[in-house]
C-alpha positions as CSV (number, residue, x, y, z in Angstrom):
1,M,121.1,55.3,96.5
2,S,124.2,56.7,94.9
3,T,125.1,59.7,96.1
4,L,123.7,61.3,92.2
5,F,120.6,59.6,92.1
6,R,119.7,61.2,95.9
7,T,120.6,64.2,95.6
8,T,118.9,64.7,92.2
9,F,115.9,63.2,93.6
10,L,116.4,65.7,96.4
11,R,116.2,68.7,94.1
12,K,113.1,70.7,94.0
13,R,111.9,70.8,90.1
14,I,110.5,73.9,89.0
15,L,108.9,75.3,86.0
16,I,109.4,78.8,84.8
17,T,107.4,80.3,81.8
18,G,108.5,83.6,80.5
19,S,111.9,82.5,81.2
20,N,113.7,84.7,78.2
21,G,112.6,87.7,79.9
22,N,113.5,90.0,82.2
23,L,112.5,89.0,85.6
24,G,112.7,85.5,84.0
25,C,115.8,85.6,83.3
26,K,117.1,87.0,86.7
27,L,115.8,83.9,88.1
28,T,117.3,81.1,85.7
29,K,120.7,83.1,86.4
30,F,120.5,82.4,90.1
31,L,118.5,79.1,90.3
32,I,121.1,77.6,88.2
33,S,124.0,79.2,90.0
34,A,122.6,78.4,93.5
35,R,123.0,74.4,92.0
36,Q,119.7,73.2,94.2
37,Y,117.4,73.0,91.5
38,D,116.3,71.1,88.1
39,L,114.8,73.4,85.8
40,F,112.3,73.1,83.4
41,L,112.4,76.9,81.0
42,V,109.0,77.3,79.2
43,D,109.3,80.2,76.4
44,I,107.7,81.2,73.0
45,H,111.7,81.6,71.9
46,P,113.3,79.3,74.3
47,E,116.9,79.4,73.4
48,S,119.0,79.5,76.3
49,K,120.1,83.5,77.7
50,V,122.0,82.0,80.5
51,K,125.2,80.2,80.1
52,H,125.2,77.1,82.2
53,E,127.2,73.6,83.1
54,A,125.1,70.9,81.5
55,S,125.4,68.3,83.7
56,V,123.5,69.7,87.6
57,P,121.8,71.1,87.7
58,I,119.1,69.3,85.1
59,V,118.1,72.6,82.8
60,E,115.4,71.8,79.8
61,Y,114.2,74.7,77.7
62,I,110.8,74.1,75.8
63,E,108.7,76.0,73.3
64,A,105.5,76.3,73.9
65,D,102.1,78.1,73.3
66,L,101.2,78.8,76.9
67,R,97.2,78.8,75.6
68,A,98.1,75.3,74.5
69,Q,96.3,72.8,76.9
70,H,98.2,69.6,75.7
71,T,101.9,70.2,75.2
72,S,105.2,69.1,76.0
73,W,104.9,71.8,78.5
74,T,102.0,70.3,80.3
75,R,103.2,67.1,80.4
76,K,105.9,68.5,82.3
77,L,103.8,69.6,85.6
78,R,103.5,65.9,86.5
79,R,106.9,66.4,87.4
80,T,107.1,69.6,88.9
81,D,106.7,70.9,92.5
82,V,106.8,74.5,91.6
83,V,105.5,76.3,89.0
84,I,106.6,80.0,88.0
85,H,104.6,82.0,86.3
86,F,106.0,85.2,84.3
87,A,104.7,84.9,80.8
88,S,102.5,87.4,79.4
89,A,101.4,88.4,75.4
90,N,102.7,92.2,76.5
91,S,104.8,93.0,79.0
92,Q,104.1,96.8,79.0
93,P,101.6,98.8,81.1
94,D,100.4,100.6,78.0
95,A,99.3,96.8,77.2
96,S,96.3,96.9,74.4
97,W,93.4,95.2,76.0
98,T,93.7,92.5,72.7
99,D,96.7,91.7,74.8
100,A,95.1,91.3,78.0
101,A,92.8,89.0,76.8
102,D,95.7,87.1,75.4
103,S,97.4,87.1,78.3
104,M,94.6,85.8,80.7
105,D,94.4,83.7,78.4
106,I,97.7,82.2,79.1
107,V,97.3,82.9,83.0
108,F,94.1,80.8,83.1
109,N,95.6,77.9,81.4
110,V,98.8,77.6,83.5
111,L,96.9,77.9,86.8
112,L,94.1,75.5,85.7
113,Q,96.8,73.0,84.4
114,S,98.8,73.0,87.1
115,A,96.1,72.8,89.4
116,K,94.4,69.9,87.7
117,A,98.0,68.6,88.0
118,R,98.3,69.0,91.7
119,V,101.4,70.8,91.5
120,S,102.5,72.0,95.3
121,R,102.7,75.0,94.6
122,V,102.0,77.8,92.0
123,I,103.9,81.7,92.1
124,I,102.3,84.2,89.9
125,A,104.2,87.3,89.3
126,S,101.2,89.8,89.5
127,S,102.2,93.2,89.0
128,C,102.0,96.6,91.5
129,H,99.7,98.2,88.1
130,V,96.7,96.1,90.2
131,A,96.7,98.6,92.8
132,G,97.7,101.9,90.6
133,G,95.2,103.7,90.6
134,W,95.7,104.4,94.3
135,K,98.2,107.0,93.1
136,D,95.7,109.6,92.2
137,S,93.5,109.1,95.3
138,G,95.0,112.0,97.6
139,G,94.8,111.1,101.2
140,L,92.1,108.4,101.0
141,T,92.7,105.6,103.6
142,M,92.6,102.3,102.1
143,A,94.8,100.5,104.7
144,E,93.2,98.4,107.6
145,D,95.6,100.6,110.1
146,G,93.6,104.0,108.6
147,S,97.0,104.7,106.7
148,N,96.8,105.6,102.8
149,S,99.8,102.4,102.8
150,L,99.5,100.1,100.2
151,S,100.0,95.8,100.9
152,G,98.7,93.0,99.3
153,K,95.4,93.6,101.4
154,S,95.0,96.4,100.4
155,E,91.5,97.1,98.1
156,P,92.5,96.4,94.1
157,F,92.3,99.7,92.3
158,V,93.1,98.3,88.7
159,G,95.4,101.0,86.4
160,M,97.7,104.2,86.5
161,L,96.7,107.0,84.0
162,Y,99.9,109.0,83.4
163,S,101.5,111.5,80.9
164,A,105.0,109.7,80.1
165,G,106.4,112.9,78.1
166,S,104.1,113.6,75.0
167,T,102.6,110.2,75.3
168,F,99.7,109.7,77.7
169,I,99.7,105.8,79.6
170,D,96.5,103.8,80.5
171,S,97.8,100.4,82.8
172,T,94.5,99.6,83.1
173,A,94.3,96.5,80.8
174,Y,97.6,95.4,81.6
175,A,96.8,96.0,85.4
176,S,93.2,94.0,85.1
177,S,95.3,90.5,83.3
178,H,96.7,90.5,86.1
179,F,94.2,90.9,88.8
180,A,91.9,88.5,87.2
181,G,95.4,85.8,87.2
182,E,95.3,86.6,91.1
183,R,91.1,86.1,91.3
184,L,91.3,82.9,89.4
185,A,93.7,81.7,92.0
186,S,92.4,82.3,95.0
187,S,89.2,80.8,93.4
188,L,91.2,77.6,92.3
189,A,93.1,77.5,96.0
190,A,90.1,76.4,97.6
191,S,88.8,74.1,94.6
192,Y,92.5,73.0,94.8
193,P,93.7,72.2,98.1
194,D,97.0,70.0,97.0
195,T,98.0,73.2,95.1
196,S,99.8,76.7,97.4
197,F,99.2,79.8,95.6
198,L,101.1,82.7,96.1
199,A,101.1,86.1,93.9
200,V,104.0,88.4,93.5
201,R,102.6,92.4,93.1
202,V,105.8,93.8,91.4
203,G,107.3,96.8,91.0
204,H,109.5,98.5,88.9
205,C,112.0,96.0,88.6
206,L,113.8,97.3,85.0
207,P,115.9,95.2,83.0
208,G,120.6,94.9,83.9
209,A,121.7,96.4,86.6
210,N,117.8,97.9,87.5
211,K,119.3,100.9,89.2
212,P,116.2,103.9,90.5
213,Q,117.6,106.5,89.0
214,S,117.1,105.1,85.7
215,I,113.2,105.2,86.2
216,S,111.9,108.4,84.8
217,S,108.8,109.3,83.0
218,Q,110.3,111.7,80.3
219,M,111.5,110.3,76.8
220,P,115.3,111.1,76.0
221,G,115.2,115.0,74.6
222,E,112.1,116.0,76.3
223,R,111.9,118.9,78.1
224,L,109.6,119.4,81.2
225,S,105.8,120.6,80.3
226,L,105.2,122.6,83.1
227,S,106.8,125.5,84.6
228,T,107.0,124.7,88.1
229,P,108.4,121.2,88.0
230,G,107.6,119.4,91.4
231,S,104.2,121.4,91.9
232,G,101.7,119.3,90.1
233,S,99.8,115.9,90.1
234,S,101.4,112.6,89.9
235,F,99.6,112.5,86.3
236,D,101.7,114.9,84.4
237,D,104.1,116.6,86.8
238,P,107.6,114.3,86.1
239,I,109.2,115.0,88.7
240,V,105.9,113.8,91.1
241,L,105.3,111.2,88.9
242,D,108.8,109.9,88.8
243,E,108.8,109.8,92.8
244,W,105.8,107.4,92.6
245,L,107.2,105.1,89.7
246,R,110.3,105.3,92.0
247,S,108.6,104.7,95.4
248,M,107.3,100.7,93.0
249,W,111.4,99.9,92.3
250,L,112.9,96.4,93.1
251,S,116.1,95.7,93.8
252,N,117.8,93.0,91.9
253,E,119.0,91.5,95.2
254,D,115.2,91.8,97.0
255,F,113.5,90.6,93.8
256,I,115.6,87.2,94.0
257,G,114.8,87.1,97.7
258,I,111.3,87.3,97.9
259,F,111.4,84.7,95.1
260,K,113.6,82.4,96.2
261,N,111.2,82.7,99.7
262,C,108.3,82.0,97.7
263,I,110.0,79.2,96.6
264,E,111.5,77.7,100.2
265,C,109.0,79.0,102.7
266,S,107.1,76.8,104.8
267,L,102.9,77.0,103.5
268,E,101.4,75.2,106.5
269,G,98.4,76.5,107.3
270,N,97.7,78.6,104.5
271,K,95.7,76.6,102.5
272,G,92.7,76.9,100.4
273,K,93.8,80.8,99.6
274,C,96.0,82.7,97.3
275,L,98.3,84.9,99.2
276,I,99.0,88.2,97.7
277,F,102.2,90.2,98.5
278,N,104.2,93.5,97.1
279,G,107.0,93.1,95.6
280,V,109.0,96.3,96.2
281,S,112.0,97.0,98.0
282,A,112.1,99.1,101.3
283,N,112.2,102.5,99.4
284,A,112.0,105.4,101.9
285,G,108.9,108.0,102.5
286,S,106.7,104.6,99.9
287,R,103.5,103.8,100.1
288,W,104.2,100.9,99.0
289,V,104.6,98.1,102.3
290,S,107.1,96.2,101.2
291,D,104.8,93.0,103.5
292,A,106.9,90.2,102.1
293,S,109.0,90.5,105.4
294,Q,105.9,88.7,107.2
295,D,104.8,85.4,107.5
296,P,105.1,83.1,105.5
297,L,107.8,84.9,103.6
298,N,109.9,86.6,106.1
299,Y,112.2,88.2,103.8
300,Q,113.3,91.5,104.8
301,A,113.9,93.9,102.1
302,S,117.2,95.3,102.0
303,S,117.3,98.0,99.4
304,N,116.1,101.9,99.1
305,A,115.3,103.8,96.0
306,S,115.7,107.3,98.0
307,Q,119.4,105.9,99.6
308,V,120.6,104.6,95.9
309,T,119.5,108.1,94.0
310,S,121.1,110.1,96.8
311,C,124.0,108.2,96.8
312,N,124.7,108.5,92.9
313,G,124.0,112.6,93.5
314,L,120.7,112.5,91.4
315,H,117.6,114.9,91.4
316,H,116.5,114.1,88.4
317,A,117.6,111.0,87.2
318,E,118.9,110.4,83.6
319,R,116.9,107.8,81.5
320,N,118.7,104.2,81.1
321,G,116.3,101.9,78.4
322,D,112.4,102.3,78.7
323,A,111.3,103.7,82.3
324,R,108.0,102.8,81.3
325,A,108.5,99.3,80.8
326,S,107.2,96.9,83.5
327,S,108.7,94.4,86.2
328,K,108.1,91.7,83.4
329,S,109.7,92.8,80.3
């Protein structure tokens, strides 16, 4: 067996949906630079946004409507070891119920087709908004230890309600599409034992440099509406709300680390269930538990939104881009 053939044969083959989105681009760039994987990059607009050498690894771009059941992307599943699902109809938290229905159609088809093709592993980018309703729970407890911390095992409370400047945001529809994907993955895991499922509830991971000081609930030029900012609720006080939003921050480094471990970790002993983890950094004072450090992922988050913002000498951050943007835009 030639060295080239042996190396090609041993590389994992990964199919990524939504490869041209925010998270898809970040992960694709890393996987190409690692030179350890062959990639099938699926998007409704599949043109390359990541420069790479044409020889190794093998990278194939596929244009597809992921709601279709028998197309070029489904035929690739028989040659795929890992599916990573980022695609959605609308990646913003203010997505409509029509958008959510389309996103459900997409995730349902991707998961079902992957299971039927006996893909070894399916990784879903879910969202912290699945448990976002706990934002306004006050002192209510939802963790097994009686604390008010939020982990991947916490009871879902879909959607967040908040006022972003002059705009009212209700992420219930957006969160429901992610929650529906998690539930289908749990059901399929029991029915298709050859396929393992993991869901990462991704927090705020903004495009580009993704600095936590870029997360702000205020639109450019808007003034704080409260007479005493910081004394109100997480619904309409921009300072309190910004602290909540930044507590969900996921750095680029931790995003790559979590998903790399999702690809490579051993899932022995975890057949028949969908494992769910928070995708957040180790943000001091956050109710969101960075539980990717637990088995089987064993990834220890290293970034901390509080340290990054304090090092930059910022208290109320300047806005950079759309701070309301979800992690998957």
